[in-house]
C-alpha positions as CSV (number, residue, x, y, z in Angstrom):
1,X,-105.2,18.4,20.8
2,X,-102.6,18.1,18.8
3,X,-102.9,21.0,16.8
4,X,-102.4,22.7,20.1
5,X,-99.3,21.0,21.5
6,X,-97.2,23.4,20.5
7,X,-99.0,26.6,21.1
8,X,-95.8,28.4,22.6
9,X,-93.9,27.5,18.9
10,X,-96.7,29.0,17.5
11,X,-97.1,32.0,19.8
12,X,-93.3,33.1,19.4
13,X,-93.0,32.5,15.5
14,X,-93.7,36.6,14.6
15,X,-92.8,36.2,11.1
16,X,-96.5,34.4,10.5
17,X,-97.6,37.5,11.4
18,X,-95.3,40.1,9.7
19,X,-95.4,38.4,6.5
20,X,-99.1,38.5,6.2
21,X,-99.5,42.3,6.8
22,X,-96.4,43.8,5.0
23,X,-96.7,41.9,1.9
24,X,-99.5,44.5,0.9
25,X,-97.5,47.4,1.5
26,X,-94.5,46.4,-0.6
27,X,-91.8,46.7,2.8
28,X,-89.2,43.9,2.7
29,X,-89.4,41.5,6.3
30,X,-85.9,40.9,6.0
31,X,-85.2,44.5,6.2
32,X,-87.7,44.6,9.6
33,X,-85.3,44.5,12.7
34,X,-86.9,42.0,15.3
35,X,-88.1,45.0,17.3
36,X,-89.8,46.1,14.0
37,X,-91.6,43.2,13.6
38,X,-92.8,43.0,17.6
39,X,-94.0,47.0,17.3
40,X,-96.1,46.2,14.0
41,X,-98.0,42.9,15.9
42,X,-98.4,45.1,18.7
43,X,-100.2,47.9,16.6
44,X,-101.8,45.0,15.1
45,X,-103.4,44.0,18.6
46,X,-104.1,47.8,19.7
47,X,-106.0,48.6,16.9
48,X,-108.4,45.4,17.4
49,X,-108.4,45.5,21.4
50,X,-109.2,49.2,21.3
51,X,-112.3,49.1,18.6
52,X,-113.4,46.2,20.8
53,X,-113.3,48.9,23.8
54,X,-115.7,51.1,22.5
55,X,-117.8,48.5,20.0
56,X,-118.1,45.7,22.0
57,X,-121.9,44.1,21.7
58,X,-123.6,44.3,25.3
59,X,-124.4,40.6,25.2
60,X,-125.7,39.1,28.8
61,X,-122.6,36.5,29.5
62,X,-120.3,39.3,28.8
63,X,-121.2,40.2,32.2
64,X,-119.6,37.4,34.0
65,X,-116.6,35.4,34.2
66,X,-118.2,32.2,35.4
67,X,-117.6,29.5,33.3
68,X,-120.3,27.3,33.6
69,X,-122.1,30.3,32.2
70,X,-119.8,31.0,29.2
71,X,-119.8,27.6,28.3
72,X,-123.5,27.2,28.5
73,X,-123.8,30.5,26.3
74,X,-120.7,29.3,23.3
75,X,-122.8,26.1,23.3
76,X,-126.1,27.8,22.3
77,X,-124.1,30.4,19.9
78,X,-123.1,27.3,18.2
79,X,-125.1,27.4,15.0
80,X,-127.3,30.0,16.2
81,X,-128.1,33.7,16.2
82,X,-127.5,35.6,19.1
83,X,-130.7,37.4,18.8
84,X,-132.4,33.9,18.9
85,X,-129.8,32.5,21.5
86,X,-130.2,35.6,24.9
87,X,-133.9,34.4,25.9
88,X,-133.4,30.6,25.6
89,X,-129.9,31.5,27.6
90,X,-132.0,33.0,30.6
91,X,-134.2,30.1,30.2
92,X,-132.1,27.6,30.4
93,X,-130.1,29.2,33.6
94,X,-132.9,30.3,35.5
95,X,-133.6,26.1,35.0
96,X,-129.8,25.0,35.4
97,X,-128.4,27.8,37.5
98,X,-125.3,25.6,38.2
99,X,-123.5,22.6,36.8
100,X,-125.0,20.6,39.8
101,X,-128.2,21.8,38.5
102,X,-127.9,20.2,35.6
103,X,-125.9,17.1,36.2
104,X,-128.8,16.2,38.4
105,X,-131.0,16.6,35.6
106,X,-132.6,14.2,33.1
107,X,-132.7,14.3,29.1
108,X,-136.2,15.2,28.1
109,X,-136.1,18.6,30.8
110,X,-133.3,19.6,29.2
111,X,-134.3,18.6,25.9
112,X,-137.8,21.0,26.5
113,X,-135.5,24.1,27.4
114,X,-133.5,23.4,24.1
115,X,-136.7,22.9,21.8
116,X,-136.6,25.6,18.5
117,X,-133.2,26.0,18.8
118,X,-132.2,23.4,17.2
119,X,-129.3,21.0,16.6
120,X,-130.4,19.0,20.0
121,X,-126.9,16.9,19.6
122,X,-125.9,19.6,22.2
123,X,-128.6,19.5,24.5
124,X,-126.8,16.1,25.5
125,X,-123.4,16.7,24.9
126,X,-124.5,19.6,27.3
127,X,-126.2,17.0,29.9
128,X,-123.4,14.5,29.3
129,X,-120.5,16.5,29.8
130,X,-122.3,17.9,33.1
131,X,-122.6,14.5,34.7
132,X,-118.6,14.0,34.2
133,X,-117.7,17.4,35.4
134,X,-119.9,16.9,38.6
135,X,-118.6,13.4,39.5
136,X,-115.1,13.6,38.6
137,X,-114.0,17.5,38.2
138,X,-116.3,18.6,41.6
139,X,-118.3,20.3,39.1
140,X,-115.4,22.8,38.5
141,X,-114.5,23.2,34.3
142,X,-110.9,21.8,34.0
143,X,-109.1,25.4,32.7
144,X,-106.5,22.0,30.9
145,X,-106.9,21.6,27.1
146,X,-105.8,18.3,27.7
147,X,-108.3,17.1,30.0
148,X,-111.1,19.5,28.5
149,X,-110.8,18.0,25.1
150,X,-111.9,14.8,26.8
151,X,-115.5,15.6,27.8
152,X,-118.6,15.2,24.8
153,X,-119.9,18.3,23.1
154,X,-115.2,19.8,23.5
155,X,-114.0,20.3,20.6
156,X,-111.4,22.1,19.4
157,X,-113.8,25.6,19.6
158,X,-115.7,24.8,22.4
159,X,-112.4,24.3,24.1
160,X,-110.6,27.5,22.9
161,X,-113.4,29.4,23.8
162,X,-114.4,28.8,27.2
163,X,-110.1,28.5,28.1
164,X,-110.0,31.8,26.7
165,X,-112.9,33.5,27.5
166,X,-113.4,32.1,30.9
167,X,-110.1,31.3,32.9
168,X,-107.7,34.0,30.2
169,X,-106.0,31.3,28.6
170,X,-104.1,32.1,25.5
171,X,-105.8,29.7,23.3
172,X,-107.4,30.2,20.0
173,X,-111.5,30.4,19.4
174,X,-112.1,30.6,16.0
175,X,-115.7,30.6,14.3
176,X,-117.1,31.1,11.7
177,X,-116.0,35.2,12.4
178,X,-113.1,34.4,13.0
179,X,-112.2,32.1,10.1
180,X,-114.1,35.1,7.9
181,X,-111.4,38.4,9.3
182,X,-108.1,35.8,9.2
183,X,-108.9,35.4,5.7
184,X,-109.5,38.6,4.5
185,X,-107.0,40.4,7.2
186,X,-104.5,37.8,5.8
187,X,-105.4,37.4,2.2
188,X,-105.7,33.7,3.4
189,X,-106.8,32.2,-0.6
190,X,-107.1,28.5,-0.3
191,X,-109.9,26.4,0.8
192,X,-111.4,27.2,4.6
193,X,-112.2,23.3,4.7
194,X,-108.9,22.4,4.2
195,X,-107.1,20.8,7.5
196,X,-104.2,22.5,6.5
197,X,-105.8,26.1,5.5
198,X,-107.7,25.7,9.3
199,X,-104.1,24.8,10.9
200,X,-102.8,28.3,9.2
201,X,-105.6,29.9,10.3
202,X,-105.4,28.8,14.2
203,X,-101.6,29.5,14.3
204,X,-101.8,33.3,13.0
205,X,-104.4,33.5,15.6
206,X,-102.4,32.0,18.5
207,X,-99.4,34.5,17.4
208,X,-101.6,37.5,17.9
209,X,-103.1,36.8,21.2
210,X,-101.4,39.2,24.1
211,X,-100.3,38.6,27.0
212,X,-103.5,38.3,29.6
213,X,-105.3,40.0,27.3
214,X,-106.8,36.6,25.7
215,X,-110.6,36.4,26.8
216,X,-111.0,40.4,25.8
217,X,-109.0,39.8,22.4
218,X,-110.8,36.3,21.8
219,X,-114.5,37.8,22.1
220,X,-113.0,41.2,19.5
221,X,-112.1,39.1,16.8
222,X,-115.6,37.8,17.6
223,X,-117.1,40.8,17.3
224,X,-115.3,42.2,14.5
225,X,-116.5,39.3,12.2
226,X,-119.9,39.6,12.9
227,X,-120.0,43.4,13.3
228,X,-118.0,44.9,10.9
229,X,-115.8,42.0,8.2
230,X,-119.1,40.2,7.5
231,X,-119.6,38.0,4.9
232,X,-121.9,40.5,2.7
233,X,-121.1,43.9,2.3
234,X,-118.3,44.0,5.0
235,X,-117.8,47.7,6.5
236,X,-114.2,48.2,5.2
237,X,-114.5,52.1,5.2
238,X,-114.6,51.9,9.7
239,X,-112.6,48.9,10.3
240,X,-109.8,49.7,12.3
241,X,-107.4,47.0,10.4
242,X,-108.1,48.8,7.0
243,X,-104.4,49.7,6.7
244,X,-103.4,46.0,7.9
245,X,-105.8,44.4,5.2
246,X,-104.6,41.8,2.5
247,X,-108.0,41.8,0.7
248,X,-108.9,45.1,1.6
249,X,-105.6,46.8,-0.1
250,X,-105.2,44.2,-2.7
251,X,-108.3,42.5,-3.5
252,X,-111.4,44.2,-5.6
253,X,-113.9,43.1,-3.8
254,X,-112.6,41.6,-0.3
255,X,-116.2,39.6,0.0
256,X,-114.1,36.7,-2.6
257,X,-112.3,35.5,1.0
258,X,-113.2,33.2,2.8
259,X,-113.0,30.3,0.1
260,X,-114.7,27.3,0.6
261,X,-115.9,24.4,-1.0
262,X,-119.8,24.3,-1.4
263,X,-122.1,21.1,-0.1
264,X,-123.7,19.2,-2.4
265,X,-127.2,18.6,-0.2
266,X,-128.2,15.1,-0.5
267,X,-131.6,13.9,-2.6
268,X,-135.1,15.4,-0.8
269,X,-136.6,13.5,1.6
270,X,-140.6,12.0,2.0
271,X,-142.0,11.5,5.0
272,X,-145.5,10.3,6.1
273,X,-146.3,10.6,9.8
274,X,-149.9,10.0,11.5
275,X,-151.7,11.9,14.1
276,X,-153.5,9.2,15.7
277,X,-156.2,9.8,17.6
278,X,-157.9,7.5,20.7
279,X,-160.8,9.2,21.9
280,X,-158.8,12.4,23.6
281,X,-155.8,11.2,23.3
282,X,-153.0,12.0,20.8
283,X,-150.1,9.2,19.7
284,X,-146.4,10.2,20.5
285,X,-143.3,8.4,20.0
286,X,-139.6,9.3,21.0
287,X,-136.8,9.3,18.7
288,X,-133.6,6.6,19.3
289,X,-130.8,8.7,21.0
290,X,-128.5,7.7,18.4
291,X,-130.0,9.3,15.2
292,X,-130.5,13.2,13.9
293,X,-132.8,14.8,17.0
294,X,-132.5,11.7,18.9
295,X,-134.5,11.9,22.0
296,X,-137.0,14.6,21.4
297,X,-140.7,13.2,20.2
298,X,-142.4,13.1,17.6
299,X,-145.7,12.0,15.4
300,X,-144.1,8.7,14.7
301,X,-143.9,8.1,10.9
302,X,-141.0,7.5,8.3
303,X,-139.4,7.7,4.8
304,X,-141.8,6.7,2.0
305,X,-140.7,4.0,0.0
306,X,-140.4,3.8,-4.0
307,X,-143.5,3.3,-6.0
308,X,-145.3,4.0,-2.4
309,X,-148.6,6.1,-1.8
310,X,-147.6,8.7,1.0
311,X,-151.4,7.3,3.1
312,X,-149.5,3.5,2.4
313,X,-146.7,4.4,3.6
314,X,-147.8,6.5,6.8
315,X,-150.2,3.2,7.9
316,X,-147.0,1.1,7.1
317,X,-144.8,3.4,9.5
318,X,-147.1,3.5,12.4
319,X,-147.1,-0.3,12.4
320,X,-143.7,-1.2,12.2
321,X,-142.6,2.0,14.4
322,X,-145.0,2.0,17.2
323,X,-147.1,-1.2,16.8
324,X,-150.6,-0.2,15.9
325,X,-152.7,-0.3,13.0
326,X,-154.9,3.1,12.4
327,X,-157.5,4.2,9.6
328,X,-156.2,7.1,7.5
329,X,-158.9,10.3,8.2
330,X,-157.2,12.8,5.6
331,X,-154.4,14.7,5.2
332,X,-153.5,17.5,7.3
333,X,-150.8,19.2,6.5
334,X,-147.2,18.8,4.6
335,X,-144.2,20.8,5.8
336,X,-140.9,21.4,3.9
337,X,-137.6,21.6,6.0
338,X,-134.3,21.7,5.7
339,X,-131.6,20.3,7.2
340,X,-127.4,21.2,6.6
341,X,-127.3,18.3,4.3
342,X,-130.5,16.9,3.2
343,X,-134.4,17.9,3.3
344,X,-137.2,16.8,4.1
345,X,-141.0,17.0,3.4
346,X,-143.3,15.6,5.9
347,X,-146.5,15.3,5.1
348,X,-148.9,14.6,7.9
349,X,-152.5,12.3,8.0
350,X,-155.0,12.7,10.7
351,X,-155.7,9.3,11.7
352,X,-157.9,7.3,14.1
353,X,-157.0,4.5,16.2
354,X,-158.2,0.8,15.0
355,X,-156.0,-2.2,17.1
356,X,-152.3,-3.3,18.0
357,X,-150.8,-3.4,21.2
358,X,-148.5,0.0,21.6
359,X,-144.8,-0.1,22.1
360,X,-144.6,1.7,25.7
361,X,-141.2,1.7,25.4
362,X,-140.6,4.3,22.8
363,X,-144.3,5.6,22.5
364,X,-147.7,6.3,25.2
365,X,-150.5,7.9,24.6
366,X,-151.5,11.7,25.8
367,X,-154.1,14.5,26.1
368,X,-153.9,17.2,23.7
369,X,-153.1,20.2,26.4
370,X,-150.2,17.6,27.5
371,X,-148.6,17.9,24.1
372,X,-146.8,21.2,25.4
373,X,-145.2,19.4,27.9
374,X,-143.0,17.2,26.0
375,X,-139.4,18.3,23.7
376,X,-140.5,18.3,19.8
377,X,-138.4,19.5,16.7
378,X,-139.4,22.9,15.2
379,X,-141.7,21.1,12.9
380,X,-143.4,18.5,15.0
381,X,-143.7,21.4,17.7
382,X,-145.7,23.2,14.8
383,X,-148.1,20.4,14.1
384,X,-148.5,20.0,17.6
385,X,-149.8,23.5,18.3
386,X,-151.8,23.2,15.2
387,X,-153.6,20.1,16.8
388,X,-153.5,21.6,20.1
389,X,-156.1,24.9,18.1
390,X,-158.2,22.5,17.3
391,X,-156.7,21.0,13.6
392,X,-157.3,17.2,13.0
């Protein structure tokens, strides 16, 4: 919230805009009058809004002003492609049509509706925030930044997108598309992972937001970044900002921007998991809430230790995680999966139950046809479907 306290100050500082636009056109800033600076800014903004009016994407959340529905869409769109979000958006709102309905739901139901979209912490934050909004704000999403920012899952982007799109307030909604567009338009060559660079982009966007048109402008920037100013092969030849864009006019290849330090991915991890059968049931366990994929169901297992075989790791993990002894029958399937900072290969084994008392607080036996009633991560969902189809 701190970086937005001086939002009115940012909005009045036209020099930020004019410097960036005119350096590439060799016009000296000090020779421009205040009115000329304002007209230049107005031309740029009008070009963007005009483009958006004729080229905006037809998306379901664009057909509503309901802050709740816009909030749901913006959370889903973080880390997930638009094409994938659309069916989830419809199903989620069909199941949870209002904040009150969502707030009264349990986590298992929310995670089940989120199943397959990944980044499940988003779903947990949605439920936590909905409960607070229902209890403390009369089921209405707050329209003040300082209140909104206290809710679970409401970081700078979510606050900005809800306030600008749903309430038409002049707050920046800066996602990857907007960062890319601003970096090229104003030739911002510093690393976009740096705090100073993020603040520069934020101030620039705030300066551009036109009065009473924050909603359209925020969505216009997002659409331009997604449809025209793409990360690879940007469509500079049809861009409405071509004559203003410093990267296009000054650099041999605008794709050079934005600059970003590459993440170093940690070592690959091998995990052994058991598909334990006991008569006509199979064993599943729930992951702790405070870990990655927390609250989801899985076939129990864990990391292979150094110099340990995969089948030995499977037997050991079953004993330590759920309290049972099992016999490995055969390997079933191995699946590789990438997370943002590391990758894993999960090796699944068909097992039979031998003995031991199940830890019922974290695990349970379910019938094969009941597996689809539980929320699994992408990999474990894939395995559950193979089991349902007769595997293992």
